[in-house]
C-alpha positions as CSV (number, residue, x, y, z in Angstrom):
1,X,17.6,-38.9,33.4
2,X,20.4,-41.2,32.3
3,X,23.8,-39.9,31.4
4,X,23.4,-40.6,27.6
5,X,20.2,-38.6,27.4
6,X,21.8,-35.7,29.3
7,X,24.9,-35.8,27.0
8,X,22.6,-35.9,23.9
9,X,20.6,-33.0,25.3
10,X,23.7,-31.0,25.9
11,X,25.1,-31.7,22.5
12,X,21.7,-30.7,20.9
13,X,21.7,-27.5,22.9
14,X,25.2,-26.6,21.8
15,X,24.3,-27.5,18.1
16,X,21.2,-25.3,18.4
17,X,23.1,-22.4,19.8
18,X,25.7,-22.7,17.1
19,X,23.1,-22.8,14.4
20,X,21.3,-19.8,15.9
21,X,24.6,-17.9,16.1
22,X,25.6,-18.8,12.5
23,X,22.3,-18.9,10.7
24,X,20.2,-16.2,12.4
25,X,21.9,-13.2,10.8
26,X,21.4,-14.3,7.2
27,X,17.8,-15.4,7.9
28,X,17.0,-12.1,9.6
29,X,18.7,-10.2,6.7
30,X,16.6,-12.1,4.2
31,X,13.4,-11.4,6.1
32,X,14.4,-7.7,6.4
33,X,15.1,-7.5,2.7
34,X,11.8,-9.1,1.9
35,X,9.9,-6.8,4.3
36,X,11.8,-3.8,2.8
37,X,10.8,-4.8,-0.7
38,X,7.2,-5.3,0.3
39,X,7.1,-1.8,2.0
40,X,8.7,-0.3,-1.1
41,X,6.2,-2.0,-3.4
42,X,3.3,-0.8,-1.2
43,X,4.6,2.8,-1.3
44,X,5.1,2.8,-5.0
45,X,1.6,1.3,-5.5
46,X,0.1,3.9,-3.2
47,X,1.7,6.7,-5.0
48,X,0.6,5.3,-8.4
49,X,-3.0,5.0,-7.2
50,X,-2.9,8.6,-5.8
51,X,-1.6,10.0,-9.1
52,X,-4.2,8.0,-11.0
53,X,-7.0,9.4,-8.8
54,X,-5.6,12.9,-9.2
55,X,-5.4,12.6,-13.0
56,X,-9.0,11.3,-13.1
57,X,-10.3,14.0,-10.9
58,X,-8.5,16.8,-12.9
59,X,-9.8,15.3,-16.1
60,X,-13.4,15.1,-14.8
61,X,-13.4,18.7,-13.5
62,X,-11.9,20.2,-16.6
63,X,-14.3,18.3,-18.8
64,X,-17.2,19.5,-16.8
65,X,-16.0,23.1,-16.9
66,X,-15.3,23.1,-20.7
67,X,-18.7,21.5,-21.3
68,X,-20.4,24.2,-19.2
69,X,-18.6,27.0,-21.2
70,X,-19.3,25.5,-24.6
71,X,-22.9,24.5,-24.4
72,X,-24.9,26.7,-22.0
73,X,-28.4,25.5,-21.2
74,X,-31.2,26.8,-23.2
75,X,-33.2,29.7,-21.8
76,X,-36.3,28.9,-19.9
77,X,-39.5,30.8,-20.5
78,X,-40.9,32.2,-17.2
79,X,-44.4,33.7,-17.0
80,X,-44.6,37.3,-15.8
81,X,-45.8,37.5,-12.3
82,X,-49.4,38.7,-11.7
83,X,-50.1,41.6,-9.4
84,X,-53.2,41.5,-7.3
């Protein structure tokens, strides 16, 4: 390897290290904030779906119970049993 390439490689390595030292924390912070917001949105959406399912279930059960109390089925005629 000639000396100019070696010097350029060394300069590039120093620049890369400086960039990683300077730019990595803000990039990681931005990724962390984005991930945190995504997790928060997922938790909120999950809670909203759970509440919606619970409300639908309670509504269905209460409607079925009130319908059963209001409108009983008509009586069914049953023939008397025959004795042998």
